[in-house]
C-alpha positions in Angstrom: 1.7 10.4 52.4 0.9 8.0 50.3 1.1 8.9 46.6 -2.0 7.2 45.6 -3.6 8.4 48.6 -2.6 12.4 47.8 -3.9 12.1 44.1 -7.2 10.7 44.8 -7.6 13.4 47.4 -6.5 16.0 44.8 -8.7 15.0 42.2 -11.7 14.9 45.1 -10.6 18.2 45.5 -10.7 19.4 42.3 -14.2 17.8 41.7 -16.4 19.3 44.5 -14.7 22.8 43.0 -16.0 21.9 39.6 -19.3 20.9 41.2 -19.2 23.7 42.9 -18.5 26.3 39.5 -21.5 24.4 38.3 -23.8 24.7 41.2 -22.8 28.4 40.6 -22.5 29.0 36.5 -25.0 26.0 35.3 -24.5 23.2 33.5 -23.7 24.9 29.9 -21.1 27.5 31.6 -19.6 24.3 33.3 -19.0 22.1 30.6 -17.6 24.9 28.0 -14.7 25.3 30.6 -14.7 21.9 31.7 -13.7 20.9 27.3 -11.7 23.7 26.9 -9.4 22.7 30.3 -9.1 19.3 28.7 -7.9 20.8 25.6 -5.4 22.7 27.9 -4.9 19.4 29.3 -3.1 18.1 25.8 -1.0 21.1 25.9 0.2 20.5 28.9 1.3 16.7 28.3 3.1 17.8 25.3 5.2 20.8 27.6 5.4 17.9 30.5 7.4 15.9 28.0 9.6 18.2 26.5 10.3 20.1 30.0 10.0 16.9 32.4 11.4 14.3 30.3 14.2 16.2 28.6 14.5 19.4 30.3 13.7 21.4 27.2 12.3 24.8 27.6 9.7 25.4 24.7 8.7 29.4 25.3 6.7 29.1 21.4 3.6 26.9 22.6 1.3 29.4 20.9 3.2 29.3 17.6 2.1 25.4 17.9 -1.6 26.0 18.9 -2.1 28.5 16.1 -0.7 25.8 13.4 -3.1 23.2 15.0 -6.0 25.4 14.7 -4.7 26.7 11.2 -4.5 23.0 9.7 -7.9 22.3 11.5 -9.5 25.0 10.2 -7.9 24.4 6.4 -9.2 20.5 6.8 -12.6 20.9 7.6 -14.3 24.5 6.3 -16.6 24.3 3.9 -15.2 24.0 0.8 -14.8 27.5 -1.3 -16.6 26.5 -4.7 -15.8 31.2 -6.0 -11.7 29.9 -5.2 -12.0 26.4 -6.8 -14.3 27.6 -9.8 -11.1 30.7 -10.4 -7.4 30.3 -12.2 -6.3 30.1 -8.9 -5.5 27.3 -8.4 -4.0 26.6 -11.2 -1.6 29.8 -9.8 -1.3 28.6 -6.0 -0.1 25.1 -7.7 2.3 26.8 -10.1 3.4 28.8 -6.6 3.8 25.5 -4.9 6.4 24.2 -7.3 8.3 27.0 -7.3 8.6 26.9 -3.6 9.0 22.9 -3.8 12.4 24.0 -6.2 13.6 26.8 -4.1 13.7 24.4 -1.0 15.7 22.0 -3.2 18.1 24.6 -4.5 18.2 25.9 -1.1 19.1 22.2 0.6 21.7 21.4 -2.2 23.5 24.8 -1.5 23.6 23.5 2.3 25.4 20.2 1.4 28.2 21.8 -1.2 30.5 20.9 1.7 30.3 17.4 0.6 32.0 18.3 -3.0 35.0 19.7 -0.8 33.8 23.7 -0.9 35.1 25.6 2.5 32.3 25.9 5.4 32.0 29.4 4.6 31.8 29.9 1.6 29.0 26.5 1.2 27.3 28.9 4.1 27.6 32.0 1.7 26.2 30.4 -1.1 22.8 28.9 0.5 22.3 32.5 2.0 21.9 33.9 -1.5 20.3 30.9 -3.0 17.9 31.7 0.1 17.4 35.3 -0.7 16.9 34.9 -4.5 14.2 32.0 -4.1 12.6 34.1 -1.0 12.3 36.9 -4.2 11.2 34.8 -6.8 8.4 32.8 -4.4 7.0 36.4 -3.0 7.0 37.8 -7.2 5.4 34.6 -7.7 3.1 34.6 -4.8 1.6 38.3 -4.5 -0.3 38.6 -7.9 -2.3 34.9 -7.4 -2.9 36.1 -3.5 -4.4 39.0 -5.2 -6.9 37.1 -7.0 -7.7 35.2 -4.5 -8.5 37.8 -1.8 -10.2 39.3 -4.9 -12.4 36.8 -6.4 -12.9 34.6 -3.8 -12.4 36.3 -0.2 -9.8 33.1 1.2 -8.9 29.8 -0.5 -11.7 27.5 1.9 -11.3 24.6 3.5 -11.3 20.8 2.1 -14.6 19.9 3.7 -12.4 16.5 5.2 -14.1 15.3 9.0 -12.4 16.8 11.5 -10.6 14.2 12.8 -8.5 14.5 9.6 -8.1 18.3 10.4 -6.6 17.2 14.1 -4.2 14.4 12.9 -3.3 17.4 10.4 -2.3 20.1 12.8 -0.1 17.7 14.6 1.8 16.8 11.6 2.4 20.2 10.8 3.0 21.2 14.1 5.7 18.4 14.7 7.0 18.8 11.1 7.9 23.0 12.2 8.8 20.9 15.4 11.4 19.1 13.7 12.6 22.3 11.4 12.8 24.2 14.6 14.6 21.4 16.5 17.4 20.8 13.8 18.3 24.2 14.3 17.8 25.3 17.8 18.2 22.2 20.2 22.3 22.6 20.5 21.8 26.0 22.0 21.3 26.0 25.8 17.9 26.3 27.6 18.1 30.0 28.1 19.0 30.2 24.2 16.3 28.0 23.4 13.5 29.5 25.2 14.6 32.9 23.1 14.3 31.1 20.1 10.9 29.1 19.9 9.4 32.5 21.6 10.6 34.5 18.8 9.6 31.6 15.9 5.9 31.2 17.7 5.5 35.2 16.9 6.7 34.6 13.3 4.1 32.0 13.0 1.6 34.6 14.4 2.5 37.1 12.3 2.3 34.9 9.2 -0.9 33.5 10.1 -2.4 37.1 10.4 -1.1 38.6 7.7 -2.0 35.7 4.9 -5.3 36.8 4.1 -5.3 34.6 1.1 -4.5 31.7 3.5 -6.6 32.4 6.9 -8.7 35.9 6.2 -6.0 37.5 8.5 -7.8 39.6 11.1 -11.4 38.7 9.3 -11.4 35.4 10.9 -12.9 32.3 9.8 -16.1 31.0 11.7 -18.2 28.7 12.3 -15.7 26.0 12.3 -17.4 22.5 12.2 -17.4 19.9 15.2 -16.9 16.3 15.3 -19.7 15.7 17.7 -23.5 17.8 16.8 -23.7 21.2 16.9 -25.4 23.0 19.6 -27.8 24.2 17.1 -28.6 20.2 16.8 -29.1 18.5 20.4 -28.4 21.6 22.3 -25.6 23.5 24.0 -25.5 20.8 27.2 -25.7 17.8 24.7 -22.8 19.1 22.4 -20.5 20.4 24.8 -21.0 17.0 26.9 -20.2 14.6 23.6 -17.2 17.2 22.9 -15.8 16.6 26.4 -16.2 12.9 25.4 -14.7 13.3 22.7 -11.7 15.0 24.3 -11.6 12.6 27.7 -11.2 9.8 25.3 -8.5 11.1 23.2 -6.5 12.0 27.0 -7.0 8.5 28.4 -5.4 7.3 25.1 -2.7 10.1 25.3 -2.0 9.5 28.9 -1.4 6.0 28.5 0.8 5.9 25.6 3.2 8.7 27.3 3.0 6.4 30.7 4.0 3.6 28.8 7.2 5.7 26.8 7.7 6.8 30.7 8.3 3.5 31.7 10.0 2.0 28.5 13.8 2.2 28.2 13.4 4.5 25.9 11.8 7.1 28.6 14.6 6.4 31.2 17.1 7.2 28.4 15.4 10.6 28.4 15.4 10.9 32.6 19.3 10.3 32.3 19.9 12.8 29.2 18.3 15.6 31.3 19.8 14.8 34.5 23.3 14.4 32.9 23.9 14.8 29.2 27.5 14.3 29.1 27.0 11.1 31.1 24.3 9.9 28.9 26.9 10.3 25.8 29.7 9.2 27.3 27.5 5.9 27.1 26.9 5.8 23.5 23.5 7.7 23.7 22.5 10.0 20.6 21.6 13.6 22.4 21.1 15.2 20.2 19.0 13.4 18.3 16.9 12.0 21.2 15.9 15.4 22.2 14.4 15.9 18.7 12.4 13.1 19.1 10.7 14.5 22.8 10.3 18.0 20.9 8.9 16.9 18.0 6.5 14.8 19.6 5.3 17.1 22.2 5.2 19.6 19.2 2.6 17.0 18.0 1.0 16.9 21.1 0.2 20.7 21.2 -0.8 20.8 17.5 -3.9 18.3 18.1 -4.9 20.3 21.8 -4.7 23.6 19.4 -6.5 21.9 16.6 -9.3 20.5 19.3 -8.9 23.8 21.3 -9.6 26.2 18.4 -12.5 23.6 17.0 -14.6 23.9 20.1 -14.1 27.7 19.9 -15.8 27.8 16.5 -13.7 30.7 15.2 -9.8 30.9 13.9 -8.3 34.6 14.9 -4.7 34.6 14.5 -5.1 37.5 16.5 -6.6 35.6 19.0 -3.1 33.8 20.1 -1.4 35.6 22.4 1.5 34.8 24.8 -0.4 35.1 27.9 -3.0 32.4 27.2 -1.3 30.2 25.0 2.3 30.0 26.7 2.6 31.1 30.2 -1.0 29.6 31.3 0.5 26.0 29.9 3.7 26.6 32.2 1.8 27.6 35.0 -0.7 24.4 34.8 2.7 21.9 34.3 4.6 23.6 37.5 1.9 23.1 39.4 1.1 19.9 38.3 4.5 18.4 38.4 6.9 18.8 35.4 7.3 14.7 34.6 4.2 13.7 35.8 1.6 12.9 33.1 -0.9 12.7 35.7 -0.1 16.2 37.5 -0.1 17.6 33.8 -3.6 16.7 33.4 -4.5 17.8 37.2 -2.5 21.1 36.5 -4.3 21.9 33.3 -7.7 21.0 34.6 -7.0 23.3 37.9 -5.2 26.0 36.3 -8.0 26.9 33.7 -11.0 26.7 36.3 -8.7 29.4 38.4 -8.0 31.5 35.6 -12.1 31.1 34.3 -13.5 31.4 37.6 -11.2 34.6 38.7 -13.3 37.2 37.1 -17.1 36.3 38.4 -15.4 36.0 42.0 -13.2 39.1 41.3 -16.4 40.8 39.8 -18.5 39.9 42.8 -16.3 40.8 45.1 -16.2 44.4 43.5 -19.3 44.6 43.7 -19.5 43.9 48.1 -16.7 46.6 47.9 -19.0 48.6 45.6 -22.1 48.0 47.8 -20.2 48.4 51.4 -18.1 51.1 51.0 -20.8 53.4 49.3 -23.0 52.8 52.4 -20.4 52.5 55.4 -17.5 55.0 54.1 -18.9 57.1 50.8 -16.5 55.9 48.8 -16.9 56.3 45.3 -16.0 53.6 42.7 -14.3 54.1 39.6 -16.2 53.5 36.5 -14.4 51.0 35.0 -14.4 48.7 37.9 -15.9 45.9 35.8 -13.3 46.1 33.8 -10.2 45.8 36.1 -12.0 42.5 37.2 -10.6 40.5 34.0 -7.4 41.7 34.3 -7.8 40.4 38.2 -7.2 37.2 36.6 -3.2 37.3 35.8 -2.6 38.0 39.8 -4.3 35.8 40.7 -2.6 33.2 38.4 0.6 34.8 39.5 0.1 34.5 43.5 -1.1 31.0 42.6 2.2 30.2 40.5 4.3 32.0 43.7 2.7 30.1 46.3 3.3 26.8 44.5 7.0 27.3 43.9 7.1 28.6 47.5 6.0 25.6 49.0 5.4 22.6 46.3 8.4 23.9 44.3 8.3 20.5 42.5 4.4 20.7 42.1 1.8 19.8 43.6 2.2 15.8 41.9 5.8 15.8 41.8 7.6 13.3 39.5 8.1 9.7 41.2 11.4 8.9 41.9 12.4 5.5 42.7 15.1 4.6 45.1 17.0 1.2 44.9 18.1 0.4 48.4 
């Protein structure tokens, strides 16, 4: 089948599915689902360039989503005057200076080999300096954090426009991705997956336990929107406007990624993915290029996470789970087709619709089973039948990805491969 005809048919079918959801659930529910799906599409685009372009197995998507959400909360949430009217800002500034001094000392220690120090001794000195710097930092932070929690609850936000929060979320996610990449990109794909998975859990734990910064499990809400809120123009109007913002963002990202894909840089990345030894022998800096693509993907994940958390209007560190914010994104990319930007968007929209609608569909099927089973066979359903419908989402997604891997292992929209005669 012609590629363009296939893509048109798939998106037409997706549109029919969305219209069916609209007919059954109404406009407000459908718009909420589609907006969240577009946020996941940004995450999927970030992953497809890492895995599809460069073959980097990132299992820590959840961490970058959390960083994006945390930064948009800190940037756009209203100012906490109780915090700024206390002595805590000055104390926090001193802690920041201590952190910067400690980082400078650790960096200097890691460069001792340039002065003729052996690498083993350099590593030992770096570890000792890092441990001392950490203890000094925590000793300075603990009383300041206690003061913030007792007087102001938490630091609050800066009250800046939401767009700045999204940009900051992408920038911080990219910065963290840079340091992770510097350490981990030399590992094989399976070890890289383990490392990123562990780092994501560390990020979640830090955000969850930093009550002075994020309120921890107490959550922060309501987060401001970049468009008029539902209280101003209604649920349908506000969600439709939010959808327009995320749609424009996806179109802009898609155009830029398409240009990069077909540029010499994109061809070089695919060459490294397919045969890094051959690419290296041609003079390409493999690790540097991998770092570039890893950071770029992390930036998109931070922006997508910021947009998603802004839409749900609540920042809850406990709400970040690998199933929702890592595994689901991987399913989207695999189903759509790794390395195909349009496929990543399609996969995100389809999988999120399946993920969202599987609960009400399963609940409807369970109620039919309960009704006819009781009338025809005297069947007594379990008391927790309704709660089991929610758990069926995982089974349906697992069944979906199993069928795709069996019958379309390269995805429904596989990466186009040009053949030269």
